[in-house]
C-alpha positions in Angstrom: 119.4 224.4 173.4 116.0 223.1 174.7 115.8 219.3 174.7 113.7 217.9 171.9 111.6 215.7 174.2 110.7 218.8 176.3 109.0 220.3 173.2 107.0 217.2 172.2 106.0 215.9 175.6 103.3 218.5 176.2 101.8 217.7 172.7 101.8 214.0 173.6 100.2 214.7 176.9 97.5 216.8 175.2 96.8 214.0 172.7 96.6 211.5 175.4 94.3 213.7 177.5 92.0 214.4 174.5 92.0 210.7 173.6 91.0 209.6 177.1 88.3 212.3 177.1 86.9 211.0 173.8 86.9 207.4 175.1 85.2 208.4 178.4 82.7 210.5 176.5 81.9 207.7 174.1 81.5 205.2 177.0 79.3 207.5 179.0 77.3 208.5 175.9 76.9 204.8 174.9 75.8 203.8 178.3 73.4 206.7 178.4 72.0 205.7 175.0 71.5 202.1 176.1 69.8 203.1 179.3 67.5 205.5 177.4 66.7 202.7 174.9 66.0 200.3 177.8 63.6 202.8 179.2 61.8 203.8 176.0 62.0 200.7 173.8 63.4 197.7 175.8 62.6 195.2 173.0 65.4 196.7 170.9 68.2 196.4 173.6 69.3 192.9 172.3 70.1 194.5 169.0 72.7 196.9 170.5 75.7 194.4 170.4 74.8 193.6 166.8 74.7 197.2 165.9 78.2 197.8 167.4 79.6 194.8 165.6 78.0 195.9 162.4 79.4 199.4 162.7 83.0 197.9 163.2 82.6 195.6 160.2 81.2 198.5 158.2 84.3 200.6 158.9 86.7 197.8 158.2 85.1 196.8 154.9 85.4 200.3 153.5 89.1 200.0 153.8 89.1 197.1 151.2 87.1 198.1 148.1 87.3 194.8 146.4 86.1 192.8 149.4 83.5 195.5 150.0 82.2 195.1 146.5 81.9 191.3 147.0 80.0 191.8 150.2 77.6 194.3 148.6 76.8 191.9 145.7 76.5 188.8 148.0 74.2 190.7 150.3 72.0 192.0 147.5 70.2 188.6 147.5 68.1 189.9 150.4 66.3 192.2 148.0 65.3 189.3 145.8 62.1 188.7 147.8 58.5 187.9 147.2 57.1 189.6 150.3 55.4 193.0 149.8 56.7 196.1 151.5 60.1 196.7 153.0 61.4 193.8 155.2 63.9 194.1 158.0 66.6 192.4 156.0 66.0 194.9 153.2 66.2 197.9 155.5 69.5 196.6 157.0 70.9 196.1 153.5 69.8 199.6 152.5 71.7 201.0 155.5 74.8 199.3 153.9 74.5 199.8 150.2 73.4 203.4 150.2 76.5 204.6 152.1 78.5 202.3 149.8 77.2 204.2 146.7 77.5 207.6 148.4 81.1 206.9 149.4 82.0 205.6 145.9 80.6 208.6 144.0 81.8 211.0 146.6 85.4 209.8 146.3 85.3 210.1 142.5 83.8 213.5 142.6 86.4 214.8 145.1 89.2 213.3 142.9 87.5 214.7 139.8 87.8 211.4 138.0 86.0 211.2 134.6 83.1 208.7 134.7 82.0 208.9 131.0 84.7 207.5 128.7 82.4 205.8 126.3 78.9 205.8 124.7 77.7 203.2 127.1 78.7 205.2 130.1 77.2 208.3 128.6 73.8 206.6 128.2 74.1 205.3 131.8 74.9 208.8 133.1 71.9 210.2 131.3 69.7 207.4 132.7 70.8 208.3 136.2 70.4 212.1 135.8 67.2 212.2 133.7 65.7 208.7 134.4 66.3 208.4 138.1 66.4 212.1 139.2 64.3 213.5 136.5 61.7 210.7 136.7 61.4 211.1 140.4 60.7 214.8 140.2 58.4 214.3 137.3 56.4 211.7 139.2 55.9 214.0 142.1 54.9 216.8 139.7 52.4 214.5 138.0 50.8 213.5 141.3 52.0 209.9 141.7 50.8 208.1 144.7 53.4 208.1 147.5 53.5 204.3 147.9 54.0 203.8 144.2 56.5 206.6 143.9 58.7 205.4 146.8 58.7 201.8 145.5 59.7 202.7 142.0 62.3 205.2 143.1 63.9 202.6 145.4 63.8 200.1 142.6 65.3 202.5 140.0 68.2 203.3 142.4 69.9 200.2 141.1 71.1 202.2 138.0 73.6 203.8 140.4 75.4 200.5 140.6 76.5 200.8 137.0 79.6 202.9 137.4 81.0 201.0 140.5 80.5 197.7 138.8 81.9 198.9 135.4 85.0 200.4 137.1 85.6 197.1 139.0 85.4 195.1 135.8 87.8 197.6 134.1 90.4 198.2 136.9 90.3 195.6 139.7 92.3 192.4 139.3 89.3 190.2 140.4 86.6 192.7 139.5 85.1 190.8 136.5 85.1 187.5 138.5 83.3 189.1 141.4 80.6 190.7 139.3 80.0 187.7 137.1 80.0 185.3 140.1 77.6 187.7 141.8 75.1 187.1 138.9 75.5 183.4 139.2 75.0 183.6 143.0 71.7 185.4 142.4 70.6 182.5 140.2 71.6 180.0 143.0 69.7 181.9 145.6 66.6 182.1 143.4 66.8 178.5 142.4 67.0 177.3 146.0 64.2 179.6 147.1 62.0 178.5 144.2 62.8 174.8 145.0 61.4 175.2 148.5 58.3 176.8 147.1 58.0 174.1 144.5 58.3 171.4 147.2 55.4 173.0 149.1 53.3 173.1 145.9 54.0 169.4 145.4 53.2 168.6 149.0 49.8 170.4 148.8 48.9 168.9 145.4 45.6 167.0 145.7 45.9 165.1 142.4 48.1 164.1 139.5 46.9 167.1 137.4 48.0 169.5 140.2 51.4 167.8 140.4 52.0 168.2 136.6 50.9 171.8 136.8 53.0 172.8 139.8 55.4 175.7 139.2 57.6 178.3 141.0 57.9 181.3 138.7 59.8 184.1 140.3 62.9 186.1 139.3 63.5 184.0 136.2 66.0 186.4 134.6 68.7 185.3 137.1 68.2 181.7 136.1 68.3 182.6 132.4 71.7 184.2 132.9 72.9 181.1 134.8 71.8 178.8 132.0 73.4 180.9 129.2 76.6 181.5 131.2 77.3 177.9 132.1 76.4 176.8 128.6 78.8 179.3 127.1 81.6 178.0 129.3 80.7 174.4 128.3 81.2 175.1 124.6 84.2 177.4 125.0 86.5 175.4 127.4 88.6 172.7 125.8 89.3 170.3 128.7 86.8 167.6 129.3 87.5 167.6 133.1 86.4 171.2 133.2 83.3 170.5 131.1 82.4 167.6 133.4 82.6 170.0 136.4 80.4 172.5 134.6 77.6 170.0 133.8 76.3 170.1 137.4 75.8 173.9 137.5 74.3 173.8 134.0 71.7 171.2 134.8 71.0 173.0 138.1 70.1 176.3 136.4 68.3 174.5 133.5 66.1 172.5 136.0 65.3 175.7 137.9 64.4 177.5 134.7 62.2 174.7 133.4 60.4 174.3 136.8 59.3 178.0 136.6 57.3 177.1 133.6 57.7 180.7 132.5 57.3 180.4 128.7 58.6 183.9 128.1 62.0 183.1 129.6 62.0 179.7 127.8 61.7 181.7 124.6 64.5 183.9 125.8 66.7 180.9 126.4 66.0 179.5 122.9 66.5 182.9 121.4 69.9 183.3 123.2 71.0 179.8 122.0 70.1 180.8 118.4 72.1 184.0 118.7 75.0 182.0 120.1 74.9 179.6 117.1 75.8 182.5 114.8 78.5 184.0 117.1 80.5 180.9 117.9 83.0 179.1 115.7 82.1 175.9 113.8 83.5 173.6 116.4 81.8 175.5 119.2 78.5 175.3 117.3 78.6 171.5 117.3 79.2 171.6 121.1 76.4 174.0 121.5 73.9 171.7 119.8 75.2 168.6 121.8 75.1 170.3 125.2 71.8 172.2 124.7 69.5 169.6 123.2 71.4 166.6 124.5 71.3 168.1 127.9 67.5 168.5 127.7 67.1 164.8 126.9 69.4 163.7 129.6 67.7 165.9 132.1 64.3 164.6 131.2 65.6 161.0 131.5 67.3 161.6 134.8 64.2 163.3 136.4 62.0 160.4 135.1 64.3 157.7 136.5 65.0 159.5 139.8 61.4 160.4 140.7 59.5 157.6 139.0 55.8 158.6 138.5 56.2 162.0 140.0 59.1 162.6 137.6 57.1 161.6 134.6 54.3 164.0 135.7 56.8 166.9 136.0 58.3 166.2 132.6 54.8 165.9 131.2 53.9 169.3 132.8 56.9 171.0 131.2 56.1 169.5 127.8 52.5 170.4 128.1 53.4 174.0 129.0 55.8 174.2 126.1 53.2 172.9 123.7 51.0 176.0 124.5 53.6 178.5 123.2 51.9 178.6 119.7 48.4 179.4 121.0 49.4 181.5 124.1 48.8 184.8 122.3 45.1 184.0 121.9 44.3 181.3 124.4 46.3 182.3 127.6 44.1 184.7 129.6 47.0 186.1 131.5 49.0 186.9 128.3 45.9 188.3 126.5 45.3 190.5 129.6 48.8 191.9 129.4 48.1 192.8 125.7 44.9 194.6 126.9 47.0 196.4 129.6 49.5 197.5 126.9 46.6 198.9 124.7 45.3 200.9 127.7 48.7 202.3 128.5 49.2 203.3 124.9 46.2 205.6 125.1 47.9 207.4 128.0 51.2 207.6 126.0 49.4 209.2 123.0 48.3 212.1 125.3 51.9 212.7 126.5 54.4 210.9 124.3 57.6 213.0 124.9 57.7 213.9 128.6 56.0 210.9 130.2 54.3 210.7 133.6 57.3 210.0 135.9 58.2 207.3 138.4 55.3 206.0 140.4 52.7 207.0 137.8 49.6 204.8 137.6 47.0 204.1 135.0 43.5 202.5 134.9 42.4 199.6 132.7 39.9 196.8 132.7 41.5 193.6 134.1 40.1 190.4 132.5 41.4 188.2 135.3 39.8 190.1 138.2 36.9 191.1 135.9 36.9 194.7 137.0 38.6 198.1 136.6 42.1 198.2 138.1 44.4 201.1 138.9 48.1 200.1 139.1 51.6 201.4 138.5 53.2 198.3 137.2 53.2 197.6 133.4 54.3 194.2 132.1 55.6 195.5 128.8 59.0 196.9 129.6 59.3 199.1 126.5 55.8 200.6 127.0 56.5 201.1 130.7 59.6 203.1 129.9 57.8 205.2 127.4 54.8 205.8 129.8 56.9 206.7 132.8 60.0 208.4 131.3 58.7 209.5 128.0 60.3 209.0 124.6 63.6 210.4 125.8 63.8 207.7 128.6 63.0 204.9 126.1 65.7 206.1 123.7 68.3 206.5 126.4 67.7 203.0 127.6 67.8 201.5 124.1 71.0 203.4 123.5 72.5 201.9 126.6 71.3 198.4 125.7 72.6 198.4 122.1 75.9 200.0 122.9 76.5 197.6 125.8 75.8 194.6 123.5 78.2 196.0 120.9 81.0 196.5 123.4 80.4 193.1 124.9 80.8 191.4 121.5 83.9 193.5 120.9 85.4 192.3 124.1 84.5 188.7 123.3 86.4 189.0 120.0 89.5 190.4 121.7 92.7 188.5 122.5 92.0 188.0 126.2 91.9 185.2 128.7 89.0 182.7 128.0 87.1 183.5 131.2 86.9 187.3 130.3 85.8 186.5 126.8 83.1 184.2 128.2 82.0 186.8 130.7 81.6 189.4 127.9 79.8 186.9 125.6 77.4 185.8 128.3 76.5 189.4 129.2 76.0 190.5 125.5 73.9 187.4 124.6 71.9 187.7 127.8 71.0 191.3 126.9 69.9 190.1 123.5 68.0 187.1 124.9 65.8 189.1 127.2 64.3 191.1 124.4 61.3 188.8 123.9 60.3 188.6 127.6 60.7 192.3 128.0 57.5 192.6 126.0 55.6 190.7 128.7 57.7 191.0 131.9 59.3 194.4 132.5 62.9 194.3 134.0 63.1 198.1 134.5 61.0 198.9 137.6 61.7 195.9 139.8 64.9 196.3 141.7 66.4 192.8 141.2 65.6 192.6 137.5 67.0 196.1 136.9 70.1 195.1 138.9 70.6 192.2 136.6 70.3 194.5 133.5 72.7 196.9 135.1 75.3 194.2 135.9 75.1 192.8 132.3 75.7 196.3 130.8 78.5 197.1 133.3 80.3 193.9 132.5 80.1 194.6 128.7 81.4 198.1 129.1 84.0 197.4 131.7 85.6 194.4 129.9 85.5 196.4 126.6 87.6 199.2 128.3 89.8 196.6 130.0 90.5 194.4 126.9 90.1 196.5 123.8 92.9 199.0 123.3 91.7 202.5 122.6 92.3 204.0 119.2 95.6 205.9 119.1 95.4 209.5 118.2 96.3 210.5 114.7 99.1 212.7 113.8 96.8 215.7 113.3 95.1 215.1 116.6 98.4 214.6 118.5 100.0 217.7 117.1 100.2 220.6 119.5 98.1 223.6 118.8 
């Protein structure tokens, strides 16, 4: 009999030899690549260690899906930017999130896992296939400008996050917490960035009128979700200690939203509070009135006392902006110009109402602010923008996704589940309802961070519905073998 170790030792020796060969090959290749980089582009040599560390972290993170999801959502904040074009941070994040999505979908396709168990998921799948893929092809066929086409395709890629986020909310132990906290993190990031811009505006103000009119209005939808989310937790929790801890975040998001002086999102917040009033119990309605309106009064008093004359001017600026809501439709040049923009786009829609013009499509209209003819691809009215770019079919698919997600979110809220899950579902459903007014003047569908917020809200509603609401058992006739 031949000894066992005499059979395996050649294999072990071969593996060791191949392993050493690969290591030496990698070392020589890496050194050669660094030398070539030093010769051709020496300014990029300092980034080599960062690239190596990034590659190691990249490989490790993909071994832990839940942690990977948290990192993807935390890093998404780099896309919430005001700078035109693609920044370095955005490019680095793209190198991370595109492989993340490719890996997630690739694994599911190889395992042949079903992705469409509900009407919400069906609408999301159609939006990916026909909205993203079909809209991209249609835009090229219709002759969209390359810059506009690339920008809108990259922005609309956010719909691909729906299924990973929905599955995390449905299956992962901490999935709903990670996705919901991700939305709150976006609000914190936006609020802090806007605060810096607001401070610069105050520092450069030449007079009292400029101080009262200072504003920082960017990415307001994230602040709106923060206001509604913290307010819902305030009225749903029963312990006063928890409410006291929630007052700080609530005032933080409320102050940030007020300082934007974005009247459309103020209307959204009031509309969302009104919807909440009809959804909550009698006791929770009383808390809603106390915390919403009492909170506004306390906030105004605190700002006035803390900042003295500047505080009074800021409160006056907010009240003055709020007083123009009634006459904004006829007196605000910016809003009237958006109505003029919508009317011009409607003429294009009438020529091609079913098919649409595709992603990146542009139109021409007379801009009252610049006092001249302007050609652009961005449309402020979200519903009209969907109809113009994706046709009637794209508009109906999106509305289907919207309505079905709200319905599933409310169903999850009514379920017998832990309070935080019910609050997540209610926040998402009410936020989707609340953004309806501002969608008419500020489209959330073709800007990456706004669309990401919409996708996250719908994913939470669908995921928690599938997690919390038991599926209908099959009837006797359905269960009988055939």
